[in-house]
N, C-alpha and C positions, 0 to 999 in steps of 0.2 A: 380454598377459604379453610376445607377443614384439615385437620392436621391430626394424626392419632399419636396420643404421648404414653410413654411408659407409666405402670405403677408408680405413683408417688410422685410424678414430676410436673412441675409447675408451669404452665401454662406459657410463661412469657417472663422476663426481667424486668425489673423496676422501671429501669430507663423506656426499656418499650413500653411501659404501660402509661408512664407519668407523662412522657411529653405530647403524646395526644392529648391528653386532658388539662395539663397548661396551655395550649392551643386553644380547646376547644374554651375554658375559663374569660383565656385574654380577649377572645372572640366574641363576648358574651359584655364585656365589659366596654370595649370600643364600639360594640353597636347601640349600647345604653347612650351614651355620648352622641354615636350619630344619630340617635331617636331624637335628642332633645335639640339636637342644631337645626334638624329638617323642620321640627315643629317651630321652633324659634321664629320662621319666615313667615311662620301663622301668625302667632302676637303673642306676648310673654304672656298673656294671661291663658294661652293653648298648653304651654308649657308648664304652668302652675296645676292647669286642670289637670293635667294626664297625670303630673308627678304626685298628687294628693292619692289617686285610684290607683297607681303603680304601688304607693306604699300601702293599700287596702289588699291590694292583689299579691303583695310580697308575703303578709301574715297569713292570707288563705293558704298561699303556697306550703308554709310551714307547717299549717294543717295539715294537710295533704302529706308532706313527708313522713307523716308518722309511718304511711304501710312501706313506699319505699326503700326509706332506712332501715328498717325491720327486713323487710325481704331481702335485700342485698346482703345483708350479714348473715342470714340463714340461708341463702341458697349457696353464696360462697361455700360456707361450710359442707353442705350436702355435697356439692362437688367436689371438696377435700374430701371428703370421706367414700367418694365413687360410688353415693348412691343418687346415682343421675334420674331415675326415675322419678321418685319421689322429689328431686329440684325441679324438675319441669311439673310436678303437678303445684310445687309452689309456686313457681311463676303464674302459672294459667289462674292459681286463686289471688295471689296478689295483683294480677291486672283486673279481676273482677273486683276485689274489694275498692280499690285506687278508683276504677270508675265509679262507684256507686258514693264515694267520700266527693269525688270531683262532684259530679252529681248533684248531690246535697249542695257544694259548696255553691254550685252556680246558682241555681233555686234560690239560695238564701241572697247572694249579690242582689239576683233579678227582683225578688220581693221586698228587699229591704236597704236595697243599694241608695236610694233618693234618700232616705229619713238619714241613714249614715253621713252620707254627703252635707246634708243641713245640718247636722253635729259638728261637725267641723268647721262650720262658721263660712261657705263658701256662699258668694252672692252673688248677683247678677249673671253677667256673660260668664264668667269663670265654674259657677256653679251647672250651668246650661250644659256646657263642655262635659264637665265630668260626667255629665248624667249622661252625657249622649256616651263616649267612651265608655263607662262602668254596663250600660245597657249592653253592649258589643261585646268588648270584652273578658267582661265580669260575665255574662252569661254563657258563653265559652269556654270559659275557665278550665272544664271538665277535660279541654284538649288536651291541655299542659299537665293537669292530673295524669293522661296517659304516658305522657313523653316524657314525665318522671320516671313514672315504674319501667316504661322499655328502655329508654336510657341505662337506666340505673341496671338491669337484667344486662345489657349486652357489655357493657363495662364489665361487670360479674362475670362473664364468661370470658373475659378477657379481651375483646376487641374493642378496646379503645380507640383505637385508629377510626374503625368504621363508626360510632357514634361520632368522633370532632367529624368526620366529611360531612354526616348528616344536617349535625349543628350549624356548620359553616353552611351550605346551602340552603337551609331553614332563614338563615341571618340574612344571605342575599337577596331571597325572595321578597323579605320582610322589607329591606332599605331598597328593591326595587320596586315593592308595592308601595313606600312610602313615597318614593319620586312620583310616580303616577298619578296616586289620588290626596295626597296631602294638597300639592298647588295644582293639580291638573294639566301634567303633562302629557303630550304624544295624544292629545284629543279625549283623554280620560276629564272626567270631571272634576272639579275642584271641590273636594268634599272636607279639607282640613281636618280636626280630629277625630270625626268620622271614620275618613280613610286611612289613618294612623289604625283606627281599631281594626277596620277589614283587611287591610295588609297585616295585621297582627294573627286574626284567625284563620286566614288562608292559607300563610307560610304554615304556620302550626300543624293544617290538614294535613297539608303533602308532606311534611317530616311526618309526621303519625302512621303515615301510610308507608313510608319508605322505611321507621321503625320498624313498623309490623314485619317486612317484608323479611329486611336483615335478619331480625330475632328467629324467624323461623326457621333461616338458611343457615346459621351458626350453632345452635342445638344439635346435638348428637340425638337427644330422645327428644322429641317432639311433642308438645302438649295437644292431648285428644280432648275431642270437644266438650265431655264430660266434665273434665280437670275444670273447666271454667265453672261450674257449678255444683262441685261437689264441694260442700262446707265441712271443711277439718278443724273441729275443736283445738287439735294438738297444733297444728301449722297456723291459725289463727293466733293461738297463745304464743306460740314462739316469735310470730311477724310482732305482737306486741309487747313481749319483753323487751325485746332491743328497741322495738318504735317511740312506745309513750314516752320512756327515758330520754330519748336523741332528743325526740321531739322539745320536752320541758326545759333540757339544756339550753338548745337554741332558742328559746321564747325565753328563759333568765336573760341568756347574752342580749339578746336586743331589746327585752325588758330594761336592762342594765342601762344599755348605750340612749334609750328615750328620757332616761334620767339624769343622765351625766347632759344630754343636750337640755333639760330643764336647767340645772346649773347654769350652765353655760350662757342661755337667757338672759341672766342676770348681771352677764359682764359686758352688755354691749354687740351692739351690729358689729364690729369690728372682730370680735371673739368666736363669734357665730362664724362669720365666712371664715376666717381662719381655721376654725375648726373641721369643716367642710373640705376645703382645700387640704389638709391635713391628711386627713380622713382620703380623698380621692388620690395623693399621692401614695398613701400607707397603701393601699389595696393592692397598688402594683408590687410593692414592696415582696409581700406575704403571698403571693397569687403564685408563686412557684414551691414553696412550703405547704401551701394546700394543696396543689397538686403532687408535691410527693405522697402527702397523708394519706390521700385517693389511692396512690397508686399502692401503697404499703399495706393501707387494709386490705383489698383484694388479696394481697398474696398473705396475708395473716392470716386472714379466714379461711383461706385455703388450707394452709398449715397445720391450723386448729383441726380442723374435719377432718385431716387425717392423722390425730393424735402426732404430729409433728410440735411439740412445743419447744422443744430446743432451735427447730430452724423457725419459728416463728418468731424467738426471741431476738436470734441472732440478724434477721429481718429487720427489726425495729432500728436493732444498734446501727442498722448500715443506711437506713432511711434517716435517722436522727444525724448523723454524720452530714450528710447531705442537705439535709435543711437547713441547719445552723451553718455549713459554710455559703450554701446559697444567700441566707439574710443577712450574714455580714458584712458580704460582698456588696449586696445589692444597700444594704444603710449606708455604709461608708461613700458609694457612689454617690449617692441622695444626699447624704449631709453637705460631701463636698462640693457639690455641684445646685445646692438649695436654694442659691439667689437665683442662677438664672430656670431652675425648675418654678418656682412659685412667680417668679415674674410672666410665666406664658398665663399663671393664673389672673392676677390683676399687679395695676401698678399705683396701689396705694400704700404709702409711704408706711402705715400704719397697720394695716394686714401684712405686708412684704416682711415687716420687720420681725412682728409675733408667729406670722408664719414659719417664718425660717427659725427660727429659737424655738420651736415647738417639735418641730425635725431631727434636729440635734438629738432631742430626747428619746427619737424614735428607736435608736440603738438599743436602749434601753428595752423599749416595750417590745418590738419584733424579734429581738435574740431572745427574751423568754415565750414569745408565741411561736415561734421556729420549732420549740421543743414540744410544747401544748399542742398544737398542732399534731405531730405525728403520733405522740402518745394517746389520745382523744381518741383518733381513728382507729390505733389498735386495737386499744380496749375494747370501743365498741363493734369489731371486729370479732374479735375473742367471746362476743357475747358480757362483757361486763359494762353495760350501757347504765344501769342504778347507782353505782359506785361514782360513776362519770356525773350523773345529775345531783347525787346528795353532795361531792367535791365542790361541783359547780353553786349548788345553791350556797354553802360555808362560804365561797370565796368571792362569788359576783355579788351577793344579794346582801351576806350579811356583812363581809368586811370592805369590799372595795368602794361601795356606795357609802360607805361610814368614813373611810379612811376620805374618799373624793370631797364628802362636806367639808373633812376639817381641813385639807389641805386647801381648798378652793375658798372656803370663806371664814377659818380661825387664822389660819397660815396666809391669806390674801395672797397664797402663789397665781390665785388667778384660770388659766387656760392651761399651765403647765402643771397646776393639782392633780385637773383632771386624768392627762397623762401620764400622771405618775400611780395614780390609784390603779388604772387599767394595765399598766407595768408590772405593780405589786400583785394583781389578781393572775396575770399571765405565768408570772415566776411559782407564785402560790400553787399555782395548779398544776404547772410541769413539772414541781418537785414532789407535792402530791402523787402524780401520777407518774412521775419514773419510779417512788418506792411501791409503787402496788405493783408496776412492771416486775421491778426486781424482783420482788416478795413472791410471783407467780401465782398469784393466787386467781390472775383471771383464767388459768390452765385449766381450773373445777368449775368454769362457766359454761364451756362447750356445750352448744345444744343440740350435736348428734354426734353419734359414736361411726369407727370405716365399718364400711362394708365387707364384710369376711373374702367373698369373691368378687372384686372388685370388676368395672366395667370402664373401657376407655373411655378418657373424655377428651371430647374436640378443643381445641384451644385455640387464639387467635392469633396474629401477627400483627 
C-alpha cells in the first residue's frame, strides 16, 4: 500500500492517475442512466419526480464543493512542499468543515424541501413522490458531503485507483438496492421511489465507511483526534481562497446553461429534445479530457508546492497534448457515426436531423473545451482560482449569453446559435487561460512554501 519516494519525486504519472478517474466518472454517468431505466419500471411520474429532486441535490452538491475543491488544492501543495503533518491537519479540518456544511444543507432540505418542490409547479402523484425522495435522499445528503471530501483527499494523495474501486462498489450496491427495493424482488417490499432513496443512502453509508478506512491507511502522517476540532484561521482562509472562486465559477457555468435552456424553450419541443440528446452524447466526448484535467491538477499542485514551477509548466503542456488529441479523435468518430448514435435515442425524423447537425458543431465546441478543462484545473491547482472566476464571469455571463441571444433570436440560427455561443465561450476562456499560464503569473499564487527538512511522502499506485 505504501511506497516511500525520494525528495521531489512525484507519486505517479499522469496516465496512472487519469485512467481510474476516467472509469470512475464513466461509471457514474452509466449508473445515472441505469437509475432512470430502473425507475421507469415504476412510472414516468417517478422518473420526473426523482429527476427534479436530483436537480436540487446537484445544486446543493455544488455548494458543498466549496470545501473539497479548496482543500484538495491546498493539501496537494502541502504534500508537494513535504509539509506532511500540516497536510494531515488540513485534511482533518476539511472533513469537519464539510460535515458541518453537509448537515446544514441536509437540514435545509428537510425543513424547506416541500416548499421548494411546490414552487417548481409539481402536483399530484409527482409531488408526493418527489417529497418522499427529498425527505430520504436530501435528509442524508451530508453523507455525500463526506464522500466528496474523502474521495477528493484519496485522489490528492495519489490513490486514484483505490477511489475508483470504492466508487464502483458503491454504485454496484446502489443498483442492487434499486433492484431489490424499487420493484420488490427476492422477497423485499415493493417501495418504488422510497426504495430508490433508501438504496441511495445505504450504498453511500457503506462507501463512506470504506473511504474513511482507506484514507487512514494511505496517509503517511495520520490525523490526530484534536486535528478535527482545532480551528485554524490560516487553513480556513487558504481553503476558502480557492474554494469560493471555484464554486462561483461552477455556479456561473450551470447558471448559463439554465439560461441557454430558457432560450431553447422558445424553439419548440424538438429543439429541447435535440439539446438533451446532444448534451448526453457530448458528455462522453469530454469525459476523457475532464479526467486528464483532474490528473493534471494533482500533479501541478504537488509541483507548485515543491516550488517546481518549470515542472508544473511542462506538465500542463503534456496534459494539453493528450486532451486535444483525445477530444479530436472522439469528435471525429462521433461525427462520422452521428446518425446511428442519435438513432439510439430517437426515431423522430425532425429531432434526428437537428441533433445530427448539432453534433457536427461539437468539433468546434469540444476542441475548445479540451483546452479549457486542462488549464482551468491547472490554474486552480496553482491557487489562481480568482482569475478563473473573473474570466468566467466575463466570458460566460457577459459574452456567451449575449452572443447566444443574438445568434438564436436575431440571426435565427436556432439551436446551432446556442452551440456556437458555447463554443465561443470555451475558446475565449481557453485562450485567456493559455496566456495566463504562459505568463507564469500563477507561480506567485502558491499557498505554501517547501519545508527545509523534508519528510518522505506516501504515494499510491
